[in-house]
C-alpha positions in Angstrom: 0.0 0.0 0.0 1.5 3.3 -1.0 1.6 6.4 1.2 -0.9 8.1 -1.0 -3.4 5.3 -0.4 -3.5 6.1 3.4 -6.0 8.4 4.8 -4.8 12.0 5.3 -4.8 11.5 9.1 -2.2 8.7 8.9 0.0 10.4 6.3 3.5 11.7 7.3 4.7 15.0 6.0 7.2 15.0 3.2 10.7 15.9 4.1 12.8 17.6 1.3 16.5 16.9 1.6 18.6 19.6 0.0 21.1 18.6 -2.6 24.7 19.3 -1.9 26.1 22.4 -3.8 29.7 23.4 -4.3 30.2 27.3 -3.9 32.3 29.6 -1.8 30.9 31.0 1.3 29.2 34.5 1.1 31.4 37.3 2.6 29.6 40.5 3.9 31.7 43.7 2.9 31.5 47.3 4.3 30.8 50.0 1.6 33.8 52.3 0.5 33.6 56.0 1.7 36.6 57.6 -0.1 34.8 58.8 -3.2 31.9 60.3 -1.1 34.3 62.3 1.0 36.0 63.5 -2.2 32.7 64.8 -3.6 31.8 66.4 -0.3 35.2 68.0 0.0 34.8 69.4 -3.6 31.4 70.8 -2.8 32.7 72.4 0.4 35.6 74.0 -1.3 33.5 75.4 -4.2 31.0 76.7 -1.7 33.7 78.3 0.3 35.1 80.0 -2.8 31.7 81.2 -3.7 30.9 82.5 -0.3 34.4 84.2 -0.1 33.9 85.8 -3.5 30.5 87.1 -2.5 31.9 88.4 0.7 34.7 90.1 -1.2 32.2 91.7 -3.6 29.9 92.8 -0.8 32.4 94.0 1.7 35.7 94.8 -0.1 34.8 95.7 -3.7 31.2 96.8 -3.2 31.6 100.2 -5.0 33.5 98.6 -7.9 30.8 96.0 -8.4 28.1 98.7 -8.2 29.8 100.7 -10.9 30.2 97.7 -13.1 26.5 96.8 -12.6 25.5 100.3 -13.4 27.5 100.3 -16.6 25.4 97.4 -17.8 22.0 98.6 -16.5 22.2 102.4 -16.8 22.7 105.0 -19.5 23.7 108.7 -19.5 21.2 111.1 -21.1 22.3 114.6 -21.9 20.1 117.7 -21.5 21.1 120.7 -23.6 21.7 124.0 -21.9 19.9 127.2 -22.8 22.0 128.8 -25.5 23.4 132.3 -24.8 22.1 135.3 -26.8 23.9 137.7 -29.2 23.4 141.3 -28.1 24.0 144.7 -29.7 26.4 147.1 -27.9 23.5 148.5 -25.8 22.2 145.0 -24.8 19.4 144.8 -27.4 19.0 141.2 -28.4 19.9 140.4 -32.0 19.6 136.6 -31.4 17.4 135.3 -28.6 15.5 132.2 -27.6 11.8 131.6 -27.7 9.8 128.6 -26.5 8.6 126.2 -29.2 6.1 123.4 -28.7 7.5 119.9 -29.5 5.3 116.8 -29.7 7.2 113.6 -28.7 6.7 109.8 -28.4 8.2 107.4 -26.0 10.5 104.8 -27.7 9.1 102.1 -25.4 5.6 102.5 -26.9 7.0 102.1 -30.4 8.9 99.0 -29.4 5.9 97.3 -27.8 3.5 98.0 -30.6 2.8 95.3 -33.1 3.1 97.8 -36.0 6.1 99.7 -34.5 3.7 102.5 -33.6 2.6 103.2 -37.2 -1.1 103.6 -36.3 -0.3 105.7 -33.3 1.8 108.1 -35.4 -0.9 108.2 -38.0 -3.5 109.2 -35.4 -1.2 111.9 -34.0 -0.5 113.3 -37.4 -4.2 113.5 -38.1 -4.9 115.3 -34.8 -2.1 117.8 -35.5 -2.9 118.2 -39.2 0.6 117.3 -40.2 1.9 114.9 -42.9 2.0 111.4 -41.5 5.1 110.4 -43.5 7.0 113.3 -42.0 6.2 112.3 -38.5 6.8 108.7 -39.2 10.2 109.5 -40.7 11.2 111.2 -37.5 10.9 107.8 -35.7 13.3 106.2 -38.0 17.0 106.1 -37.0 19.2 108.2 -39.3 21.3 105.9 -41.6 18.9 102.9 -41.5 17.4 101.6 -44.7 13.9 103.1 -44.3 15.0 106.4 -42.8 14.4 109.7 -44.6 17.4 112.0 -45.1 18.7 114.4 -42.3 17.1 116.4 -40.8 13.8 114.4 -41.2 15.1 111.3 -39.5 15.9 110.6 -35.8 19.5 110.9 -34.7 19.0 111.4 -30.9 19.4 109.2 -27.9 17.2 106.0 -27.8 16.6 106.7 -24.1 14.9 110.0 -24.6 11.5 110.8 -26.2 11.5 111.0 -30.0 10.6 114.5 -31.2 7.9 114.1 -33.9 7.0 117.7 -34.7 8.5 121.1 -33.9 6.7 124.4 -33.6 3.4 122.8 -33.1 0.3 124.9 -32.4 -0.1 124.7 -28.6 -3.9 124.4 -28.9 -3.5 121.3 -31.2 -0.9 119.8 -28.9 -3.2 120.3 -25.8 -6.0 118.5 -27.6 -3.7 115.5 -28.0 -2.7 115.6 -24.3 -6.3 115.6 -23.2 -6.9 112.1 -24.7 -4.0 110.0 -23.3 -6.0 106.8 -23.9 -6.0 107.5 -27.7 -2.4 108.6 -27.8 -0.4 106.4 -25.4 3.2 107.6 -25.1 2.6 110.9 -26.9 4.0 113.9 -24.9 4.4 117.6 -25.4 7.6 119.5 -24.4 8.5 123.2 -24.6 12.0 123.8 -25.9 13.9 127.0 -26.6 14.7 127.7 -30.3 16.6 130.6 -31.9 14.7 133.8 -32.7 15.8 137.0 -34.5 14.0 140.0 -33.0 15.3 142.3 -35.8 15.3 145.6 -33.8 14.9 148.6 -36.2 14.7 146.1 -39.0 18.2 144.8 -38.5 18.9 141.6 -40.4 22.7 141.0 -39.9 22.3 137.3 -41.0 26.0 137.0 -42.2 27.3 138.4 -38.9 25.0 136.5 -36.5 25.2 133.1 -38.3 23.0 130.1 -37.7 22.9 126.7 -36.1 23.0 123.2 -37.5 23.3 119.6 -36.4 26.8 118.4 -35.5 28.7 115.8 -37.5 29.5 112.5 -35.9 33.2 113.6 -35.7 32.1 116.7 -33.8 30.1 114.6 -31.4 32.9 112.2 -30.8 35.5 115.0 -30.3 33.3 116.9 -27.8 33.8 114.5 -24.9 30.1 114.5 -24.2 29.4 118.2 -24.4 27.7 117.8 -27.8 25.0 115.3 -28.6 23.6 114.2 -31.9 20.4 116.2 -31.4 22.2 119.3 -30.3 22.7 122.4 -32.5 26.1 124.0 -33.0 27.2 127.2 -34.7 27.5 126.9 -38.4 28.4 130.5 -39.5 29.0 134.0 -38.1 29.3 134.7 -34.4 27.3 131.5 -33.6 30.2 129.5 -35.0 33.1 131.5 -33.6 31.7 131.7 -30.1 29.8 128.4 -30.2 31.5 126.9 -27.0 30.7 130.0 -24.9 27.2 130.3 -26.2 26.4 126.6 -25.8 26.9 126.4 -22.0 27.3 123.1 -20.1 24.7 120.4 -20.7 23.0 118.5 -17.8 23.1 114.8 -17.4 20.5 112.2 -16.2 21.3 108.7 -15.3 18.5 106.3 -16.2 18.1 102.5 -15.8 17.2 100.5 -18.8 16.0 96.9 -19.4 17.6 94.5 -21.9 15.4 96.0 -24.7 16.9 99.4 -24.0 13.7 100.8 -22.6 14.0 103.3 -19.7 12.8 101.8 -16.5 13.8 104.5 -14.0 15.9 107.5 -13.1 18.8 107.4 -10.7 20.3 110.8 -10.7 20.6 114.1 -12.6 22.5 117.4 -12.8 21.1 120.6 -14.1 22.5 122.2 -17.3 24.2 125.6 -17.0 23.1 128.2 -19.6 25.6 129.6 -22.1 27.0 133.1 -21.9 25.6 136.0 -23.9 27.9 137.6 -26.5 27.7 141.4 -26.4 28.9 142.9 -29.6 30.1 146.4 -30.8 27.2 146.6 -33.2 25.0 149.7 -33.0 21.4 148.9 -33.9 20.8 152.2 -35.6 24.0 152.2 -37.6 23.6 148.6 -38.6 20.1 149.3 -39.9 21.4 152.3 -41.8 24.2 150.3 -43.4 21.9 147.5 -44.5 19.4 150.0 -46.0 22.2 151.9 -47.7 23.7 149.0 -49.6 20.2 147.7 -50.6 19.3 151.1 -52.0 22.7 151.5 -53.7 22.1 148.2 -55.6 18.5 149.3 -56.5 19.8 152.7 -57.8 22.6 151.2 -59.8 20.3 148.7 -61.4 17.8 151.4 -62.4 20.8 153.0 -64.1 21.5 149.8 -66.1 24.4 148.4 -64.0 24.3 144.7 -62.9 25.1 145.6 -59.3 25.5 141.9 -58.4 26.3 142.4 -54.7 27.3 145.0 -52.1 28.9 145.3 -48.7 29.4 148.0 -46.1 31.4 148.1 -42.8 31.7 150.7 -40.1 34.8 150.4 -37.9 36.2 152.2 -34.9 39.8 153.3 -35.8 40.9 153.4 -32.1 40.3 149.8 -31.2 39.0 147.9 -34.3 35.4 147.5 -32.9 33.0 146.7 -35.8 30.0 149.0 -35.3 28.1 147.8 -38.4 28.6 145.1 -41.0 26.2 144.5 -44.0 26.4 142.2 -46.9 23.9 142.1 -49.8 22.1 140.0 -50.9 21.0 138.6 -47.6 18.4 136.1 -46.3 16.1 135.4 -43.4 18.2 133.8 -40.6 15.0 132.3 -39.2 14.9 129.6 -41.9 17.5 127.6 -40.0 15.4 127.4 -36.8 13.5 124.2 -37.7 15.8 122.8 -40.4 16.5 124.2 -43.8 15.4 122.2 -46.8 17.7 121.1 -49.5 15.9 123.3 -52.0 16.3 126.3 -49.7 20.0 125.5 -49.2 20.6 125.3 -52.9 19.0 128.7 -53.4 21.3 130.2 -50.8 24.3 129.1 -52.8 22.9 129.8 -56.3 25.2 132.1 -58.3 22.3 133.2 -60.4 20.5 134.3 -57.3 23.5 136.2 -56.0 24.7 133.5 -53.5 23.0 135.2 -50.5 24.8 132.8 -48.1 28.2 134.4 -48.9 29.4 137.2 -46.7 30.9 139.8 -49.1 32.5 141.6 -46.2 35.2 138.9 -45.6 34.7 136.0 -48.0 34.8 137.9 -51.4 37.6 140.1 -52.8 37.5 142.9 -55.3 40.2 145.1 -56.9 40.3 148.1 -54.6 41.0 150.5 -57.4 41.8 154.1 -56.4 41.0 153.5 -52.7 44.4 151.7 -52.9 46.2 155.0 -53.5 46.5 155.7 -49.8 48.9 152.8 -49.9 50.7 153.7 -53.2 51.3 157.4 -52.4 53.4 156.7 -49.2 55.2 154.0 -51.3 56.0 156.5 -54.1 57.3 158.9 -51.5 59.6 156.2 -50.2 61.0 155.8 -53.8 62.2 159.4 -53.7 59.5 161.6 -55.2 59.5 165.2 -54.0 56.5 165.8 -51.6 56.6 169.5 -52.4 56.7 169.3 -56.2 54.0 169.4 -58.7 53.4 166.5 -61.1 51.8 166.4 -64.5 48.5 164.6 -64.8 48.0 164.0 -68.5 45.1 162.2 -69.9 47.3 159.3 -71.0 50.9 158.0 -70.8 52.7 155.5 -72.9 54.6 152.9 -70.9 56.7 150.2 -72.7 54.7 150.8 -75.8 51.3 150.5 -74.2 48.9 153.4 -73.5 47.5 153.9 -70.0 44.8 156.5 -69.4 42.9 158.4 -66.7 39.2 157.8 -66.5 37.8 159.1 -69.8 41.4 160.3 -70.6 40.8 163.5 -68.6 43.9 165.8 -68.2 44.4 168.0 -65.1 47.8 169.7 -65.8 50.3 170.1 -63.0 49.1 169.1 -59.5 50.4 168.9 -56.0 50.2 165.5 -54.3 47.0 166.1 -52.3 45.3 167.3 -55.5 46.4 164.2 -57.3 44.4 162.2 -54.7 41.4 164.6 -54.9 41.0 164.1 -58.7 42.3 160.5 -58.5 44.9 161.0 -61.2 46.0 157.5 -62.4 48.7 158.7 -64.9 50.9 160.2 -62.1 50.9 156.9 -60.3 51.7 155.0 -63.5 54.8 157.0 -64.0 56.0 156.7 -60.4 55.5 152.9 -60.5 57.1 152.5 -63.9 60.2 154.5 -62.8 60.5 152.4 -59.7 60.1 149.2 -61.7 63.0 150.2 -64.0 65.2 151.2 -61.0 64.8 147.7 -59.7 66.0 146.1 -62.9 62.9 145.7 -64.9 62.0 142.3 -66.2 65.4 140.9 -65.2 64.7 141.5 -61.5 63.4 138.4 -59.9 63.4 139.5 -56.2 60.7 141.5 -54.5 63.0 142.7 -51.7 63.4 146.3 -53.1 59.8 146.8 -54.2 58.5 149.7 -52.0 54.9 149.5 -53.4 54.7 145.8 -52.3 56.4 146.4 -49.0 54.1 149.3 -48.0 51.0 147.2 -49.0 52.2 144.3 -46.8 52.9 146.8 -44.0 49.2 147.8 -44.1 48.3 144.1 -43.5 47.1 143.4 -47.1 47.5 139.9 -48.5 46.7 138.2 -45.2 43.5 137.8 -43.2 42.6 140.5 -40.7 41.8 138.0 -38.0 38.2 139.2 -37.5 36.0 137.0 -35.3 34.0 135.8 -38.3 34.6 132.5 -40.2 35.5 132.1 -43.8 37.7 135.1 -44.1 39.9 135.2 -47.3 43.4 136.6 -47.4 43.0 138.5 -50.6 45.8 138.8 -53.2 48.9 141.0 -53.4 50.6 140.0 -56.6 54.4 140.0 -56.7 57.3 138.6 -58.8 57.2 135.4 -56.7 53.5 135.2 -56.8 53.6 135.7 -60.6 56.1 132.8 -61.0 54.1 130.4 -58.7 50.8 131.2 -60.5 52.4 130.8 -63.9 53.9 127.4 -63.0 50.5 126.2 -61.6 48.5 127.3 -64.7 51.1 127.0 -67.5 49.8 123.8 -69.0 46.2 125.1 -69.3 47.4 128.6 -70.5 49.5 127.1 -73.3 46.7 124.8 -74.3 44.4 127.8 -74.7 47.1 129.7 -76.6 46.8 126.9 -79.2 43.1 126.2 -79.2 41.8 129.7 -78.4 38.4 130.4 -76.9 35.9 129.2 -79.6 33.1 128.9 -77.0 33.2 132.7 -76.3 30.6 134.4 -78.5 31.8 138.0 -78.1 34.5 138.6 -80.7 36.2 141.4 -78.8 36.4 139.4 -75.6 37.5 136.2 -77.4 40.4 138.1 -79.1 41.4 139.6 -75.7 41.5 136.2 -74.0 43.4 134.6 -76.8 46.1 137.4 -76.8 46.4 137.1 -73.0 46.8 133.3 -73.2 49.6 133.7 -75.8 51.4 136.3 -73.8 51.1 134.3 -70.5 52.2 131.1 -72.2 55.4 132.7 -73.5 56.4 134.8 -70.5 53.7 134.7 -67.9 56.3 134.3 -65.1 57.7 137.8 -65.7 56.8 140.9 -63.7 56.2 143.3 -66.5 55.6 147.1 -66.7 51.9 146.6 -66.9 51.9 144.6 -63.7 53.7 147.3 -61.8 51.5 150.2 -63.0 48.3 148.3 -62.4 49.4 147.4 -58.9 50.0 151.1 -58.1 46.3 151.9 -58.7 44.8 148.8 -57.1 44.0 147.1 -60.4 45.3 144.0 -62.2 45.6 141.1 -59.8 45.3 143.1 -56.6 42.3 141.9 -54.6 41.1 142.9 -51.2 38.1 142.4 -49.0 36.1 145.5 -47.9 37.1 144.8 -44.3 40.8 144.8 -45.2 40.4 148.2 -46.7 38.6 149.4 -43.6 41.7 148.4 -41.6 43.9 150.3 -44.0 41.9 153.5 -43.6 41.7 153.1 -39.9 45.5 153.1 -39.8 45.6 156.3 -41.9 43.1 157.8 -39.5 44.8 156.8 -36.2 48.4 157.4 -37.2 49.5 154.0 -38.5 48.2 151.6 -35.8 46.7 148.3 -37.0 43.9 146.8 -35.0 42.3 143.4 -35.5 38.6 144.0 -36.3 36.3 142.6 -33.6 32.5 142.2 -33.5 32.3 140.7 -30.0 33.0 143.1 -27.1 32.3 140.9 -24.1 30.9 137.7 -22.7 28.3 138.1 -19.9 25.8 136.0 -18.0 22.2 136.2 -19.0 21.5 138.5 -16.0 24.0 141.0 -17.3 26.9 140.3 -14.9 30.3 140.2 -16.7 32.2 137.0 -17.6 35.0 138.4 -19.7 35.8 141.7 -21.5 37.4 141.0 -24.9 40.3 143.3 -25.2 41.3 145.0 -28.5 44.0 143.1 -30.4 46.9 145.1 -31.8 48.4 143.9 -35.1 51.4 146.3 -34.9 51.8 149.4 -37.0 52.7 150.5 -40.5 55.8 152.6 -40.9 54.5 155.9 -42.2 56.5 159.1 -41.6 54.6 162.2 -40.6 55.1 163.9 -43.9 53.6 161.1 -45.9 50.7 160.7 -43.5 49.8 164.4 -43.6 50.0 164.4 -47.4 47.6 161.5 -47.7 45.2 163.0 -45.2 45.2 166.4 -46.9 44.3 164.7 -50.2 41.5 162.6 -48.6 40.0 165.7 -46.9 39.7 167.4 -50.3 38.0 164.5 -52.0 34.5 165.2 -50.5 34.9 169.0 -50.9 36.4 169.5 -54.3 37.2 166.0 -55.6 35.5 162.9 -56.9 33.0 162.6 -54.0 32.0 166.2 -53.9 28.7 165.5 -55.7 27.7 162.8 -53.2 28.6 165.1 -50.2 26.9 168.2 -51.6 25.3 170.0 -48.7 27.3 168.2 -46.1 28.4 170.3 -43.0 32.1 170.1 -43.9 33.1 172.7 -41.3 31.2 171.1 -38.4 31.9 167.4 -39.2 34.6 167.0 -41.9 34.9 163.6 -43.5 37.9 162.3 -45.4 37.4 159.8 -48.2 38.4 158.2 -51.5 36.4 156.9 -54.4 37.4 153.9 -56.5 36.2 152.4 -59.7 37.6 148.9 -60.4 37.5 148.2 -64.1 37.5 144.7 -65.7 37.3 143.8 -69.3 33.7 143.1 -70.4 32.2 144.1 -67.0 30.8 147.2 -65.3 33.2 148.8 -62.9 33.0 147.9 -59.2 32.2 150.9 -57.1 34.2 151.7 -54.0 34.2 154.5 -51.3 36.5 154.4 -48.2 36.4 157.1 -45.6 37.0 158.2 -42.0 35.8 161.0 -39.8 35.5 163.4 -38.2 38.9 164.5 -39.5 40.1 166.2 -36.4 39.2 163.3 -34.1 38.4 160.2 -36.1 35.7 158.0 -34.5 34.5 155.9 -37.5 35.8 154.4 -40.7 33.2 153.7 -43.4 33.8 151.5 -46.5 31.2 150.6 -49.1 31.6 148.4 -52.1 29.0 147.8 -54.9 30.1 145.0 -57.2 29.6 146.1 -60.8 27.8 149.1 -59.6 29.5 151.7 -61.7 31.7 154.6 -60.7 32.7 155.0 -57.1 31.2 158.5 -57.0 27.9 157.3 -58.4 27.1 154.2 -56.3 29.3 153.6 -53.2 29.8 157.2 -52.2 26.1 158.1 -51.9 25.6 154.9 -49.9 28.4 155.9 -47.5 26.9 159.4 -47.3 23.7 157.9 -46.0 25.6 156.0 -43.3 27.5 159.1 -42.3 24.2 161.0 -42.0 23.4 158.6 -39.1 26.9 158.5 -37.6 27.2 162.3 -37.2 24.1 162.2 -35.0 25.6 159.6 -32.6 26.4 161.0 -29.2 
């Protein structure tokens, strides 16, 4: 019977006997702790370094870290100072500042807008009744692909509001401000802009100058004093005294986020206004000078002369102070206030329109003609002519086979030296200059060392700038043997080419023949100082060229005994409350060597010009006994052109207070155009206290 056949109660439990296994006994090992400690040690060391560095930054280098953080998270914004004014001698403003309403937009709003703010700008343009494209263009950074040209683009700081429109009607601007929900980010500011009060109708555009945007080079070189949106002097006194007028800008430190949007303001310093420039200009005299040259041009044109331009200057002979300075044609200086257009700028430089931007007082030269004889007569005396003798004044003289004449070949017989100046006898000067030319060796002489005519002219300061505080002054031309050789070498190739080809493009037969003959002569021997050069030099013709201001300095020296003063428009710098900053002292340029006999001879001749001489008609009815004025007319002739009219003068003779010089380009005779204009200025001067 098997165990499975037994009932469960009698069955024994099964016992399982394990089978033998061959294997090594299990050994219990303790885990390794070395790597763990290495990791922990590394963590502790790194943590210690971090804590130490933080402590160093917090405790030892706190300020350095703060500065570094600020450099990353802050920006400096410049606030322009109020520009100083330009004042007349009595303090009357000639250039001032007036408030202008400017509508702006925050850069942040433009950045956060889906359309870059286009719809916002369109709404603002509609509310202000302004062209939308013009306002939109001002939000575009200058130089980028879709930006309009300067000044219609934006060249300012990205951390300041963008100016959209200048000179906006305040009522329209207020209407925009009253609806901020419709114009988010749109603001209104009041900024000072240049204004020109024009007291007594004074224009003085060439003297005062104007403002313009700086170049990038000027911004970089200013060391923070000039920003891209600033205005700097671009002409006249605005340019020469730009630094003093500009003042010191203020600065504001703002915080910005990674997008460059301003998030706060940390600190600020207030700007310091610029100094006022007080000038020597007299409002009444300046107005008279401007009116006189304008009327001289109109009168000359009615008589058939082109009268292309004109200038007048009134100078004090005792210190060089410029009392009046006028240049015609002129323009409205206010056009620069909100940015001149390209078309306007081209008109200002258009030769057919008279180039109104050019200051004829210092930037254009003219042959001084007979006004130059106050230089040539002392020179002739230095060559040995007898101051007490009488000299023939024939209608014409022949020099080296060429005939040279007086005006209309008029003859005056034997004259004393002062009388030669009174009637402006050219033929006497021709002979003196020719004799001196031959004494020096004629054509064979290559040195200018012994030329007394040239030496005296240089002694009067001609041939170099006067140093006046106006930009763009030209030096003029004093031709000489060396100058002739340099000019010939520079132009020889072209001159000789013209000698061969002629001037077929010139329609006038007489002028074409003249130019062709001149080219042939200059090609063959243009380097020589010939008799014609010497005689033309003596009467301020030929290649002699001076500015009206240079001749004013010459006549000031005759009036004051030979002293040369640098002309100055500015008299002082002062704060805007009138307290002084700096008095600008007169600048001496030395003196010209004139002996007393030569000086008295010249003065006697000039005193007779207005009484008996070439300017007697212009000064008819003048109170010569009470207020004597000495002067000299000049008529600079050029082939194919009307003469340029000159008149230079000083007075009163016994105690000179003023020098007056007037030039009318292609205005005709000096007695007909320039002298009457100067008479009108003297009418005002003799009433001055």
